[in-house]
N, C-alpha and C positions, 0 to 999 in steps of 0.2 A: 299892721295886722300880723299875727303870728302864723307859722306854717304848721300844717297837719303832720303828725308823726306817721311813719310808714306802717301800714296795717300788717297784722300777722299774716304769715305765708299761707295759712289755711282758710283765710277769709277773703271774700270778694272785695275789690276796691270800689268804693262808691264815690263818685265825683259830686261834690255839692254844686248847687246852682250858683254860677259865678255872678258877682255884681258886675257893674260896669268896669271895664278893664279886666275881664275875666281870663285873659290869657295867662295871668300869673298862676291861677289855680291849676290850669292844664299842665304847665311845666312842672309844678310840684308833684302832681299825680304821676306823671311819666317818670320822674326821678324815683318815686316810691316803687313803681313797678320794676324798674331796673335794679334797684337795690334788692328786692325780693328774688328776682330771677338770678342775680349774681350769687346770692346766698345758696340757692338750690344747685346752681352749677358747680360751685365750689365743693359742696357735699358729694356730688356725683363723681367728680374727679378725684377727690381724696379717697373715696371708697370707704366701705364699712369695715367692721372688725372681721368679717368673713372673707374679705378679698385676699387672693393669694399674694404672698410676699415676693417682691422682685429679687430677694436674696436667695430664693429656693433654687437648687441646682439638681437637674435630673442626672441619675447615674448613667455612666457610659461603659460599654463592654471593653475589656482589655484586648487590644489587637493581638492576633496570633503571630508568633515569631516565625519569620522565614528561615528555611534551612540554609546552611552554607552550600553553595553550588560546588560541584567537583572542580578541582583545579588542575591545570596542565593536561587537559584532555588531548590524547593522541590516538591515531588510528594507524595500524600496520596491516597492509592489504596483501593477500595472496590471491591467486586466481579463484579459489573456491572458499576462502574464509577471510574474515576481518577481525583483528584483535584490537579492542579498545582498552586503553589504560588511562588512569587518572590518579590524582592524589586527593585525600580528603580535604574539603574546603576548610579554610581557617577564617575566624572572625567571631562576631558576637551572635551569630545565628544559631538556630537549633541544630542538634546533630541529626544526621541522616538516619532514618529508620530503614530505608531501602532505596535502591536506585531503579528507575524505569529506563529501559533502553528503547529508543524510538528511531526507526529508520524510514525515511520518506513518509513521515506523518503516521506511521503504523508501529505499534508496540511489538517488538520482536523478542523481548525477554526482560528479566528482572535480575537484580543482584542484591545481596544482603547489604546492610548498612555499613559493614566493615570491609566490604569488597573494594578492590582497586583495579579490577579488570573484567572484561566480558568478551567471549568468543562467539562470533556470529558465523556459522558454517552453512548458511542458506543463501550465499551470494553466488553470482556467476561471473565469468571473465568479461573483461572489456566493458565494465559498467561503472558509472559514477554514483556514489551513495552519499547521502546526507544523514548524519547521525546526531542524536541529542541524548545525552545522559542526564537524567533529571533526578536530583536529590528530593526525597519525600520525607517530611518530618512525621513524628508520631501523630501530630494533629491534622496531617493531610496537606499542609502547605507544601508548595513545590517551587523549585528553582533549579535551572539546568545550565549546561554548557553544550556547545555544538561543535562539530568537526565534519569536514568533507574529505572523502578519499576516493580513489579510483582503483579498481582491480585490474591486474595485468591480463594479457591474453593467455591462451592455453592451446596446446596442439589439438587438432580436430579429433585425434584418437581418444581424447579424454571425454568426448561428448557422447551422449546417448544416441544410438541409431534407432529411431522410433518414428512412427507416423507413415503417411502415404507419400510415395515418391512417384513423380512422372519419369519413366525410364525410357531413354532412347536406345534402340537396339540396332546395331550396324553389323551385318554379316561380313566376315573377313576371309573365311575359307570354308570349303566343304568338299566331301568326296563320298562316292558310293551311292549317290541318290540318282534315281532316274529322272526326277524333277525336283528343282529346288528354287525357291524365290530368293533373289539377291537384293530385294528392295528393303530399305530401312523401315522399321516400324516402331511404334511406341507401345508401352504397357504400363499398367499401374501396379506397383509393388507396395504392399503394406508390411512394415517391420514392427515386430512386437518383442521387446526385451524379455528375457526369461528371468529377470531379477527385479527387485524394487529400486535398486540404486545402480543403474548402468553407468559406464559401459560394461557389457557382459554378453554371453551368448544370446543370439537373437533369431527368431523365426521370421522368415519372409514368405509371403503368400502372394501369388499373382491374382489380382482382382479379376473375377469372371472365370477363373480356372482353378477350381477347388483342389484338383489333384497336384497342382504346382505348390507344394509346401515343403520348404527346406529349412532345416536348422543349421544356422551358420555359427561356427566356432569363432569366438573373438580372441584376438591377440593383438594388443595395442589398437591401432586403427585399422587392422586388417580383419576381414570376415570371410570365412570360407566354409562351404559345405557341399555334400553330394547326396542326391536322392534318385531313386528309380521311379520313373513316371511312364505310364502307359498312355498311348494315344498321340504322342508327338509325331511318331513315324508309323507308317503302315506298310505291310508287305502283302501283295496280292489281295488288297481290300481288307486285310485284317490288321487291327491295331497291335503293335508290338511294344515291348518295354525298352526304354532308353535310359541311359545313365546321364544325368544332368549335373554339372558342377558349376557353382557360382563362386567367384572370388572377387571381392571388391575391397577398396580401402577409402576411408573418409578423406576428403580433400578440403573440406571447409566446414566450420561450425559457427553457429550464431545463437544468440539468446532468443528463444521462442517461448512466449507465454511464461516467462520467468525461469525457464530451464535451459541448460546448455545442451544444444541438440546438433547432430550432424545435419547439415543443410545441403551438401553435395557429396557425391562419391563417383568414382570411376572404377572400372574393372572389366572382367571378362565372364562370359558364359559359354560353356562348351557342352556338346551333346555327342554321345557315342552309343551306337546300336550294334550289337553283335549280329552275326549272320543267323537268321531265323527263317523258318518256313521256306527255305530255298532261296532267300534273298541274301545278298552279300552284306557285309558289315558297312556301316556308314558313319560319318562323323561331320560335325560342323562347329565352327567357332564364331563367336560374336564379341564385339566390343559393346560395353554398356556404360551409360552415364546417367546418373539420377539426380533430380532436384526435388527438394522437399516442397510439397504443395499444401499439406494440412497435417494437423496433429492426429 
């Protein structure tokens, strides 16, 4: 007996009633179904005429060229300035449009693309600094080189005398007083420089005594000044004027808040009162030592 041909893919498969030994017709029908399914599967995998081609290539952006980093970067350090020098980088990279100078992760300046040096004059003595000089291309790409340097120390006289000092006062001699306390005492002195870039002449005021205001002339690490003050000495219950002279010199300086500051000083303070209101003249002398407490 002949076999049935496979039915079209869009028509249902009808199984005839099998005679005896009908298992043969069932096998033939299953083969037909598999043949139809196989044809449909092949069409789906092959795709139609609208399917995208595997040969299509998406466009990609051209990568930006990195600049040549500065070569042979060096640092020459003084107490208050650091000079950086370098050579233009060589290679196939883009030319530098500018250089960014970074110190301790903060930008401190810029240099033109044809520059080979940079001067940083915002440093202080006895400090270690990490620098990076970064070449920046016209497209904004960046590549740099780094160097570490340490600034040397500097004399205390090069530091600014500024801020509040705790001052210990020790009497060393006196004369002409009917009563005089020989006990040590402490005072608070505030120093305010008279310029924007100290060291320079400086005013000192005693905290809590507004009449104690002296302008100190600066010469190197020495500060000296004289003022007339009323109320330090009395005669027969009346305040009289006294001449007060302060002479101090800086003995130590440290970096405080990023600035080079006097942190300790020693010196003298003297007082002289001429004879007034029937009282004899008097004088006293004190040693003073000061330590910086705050800005």
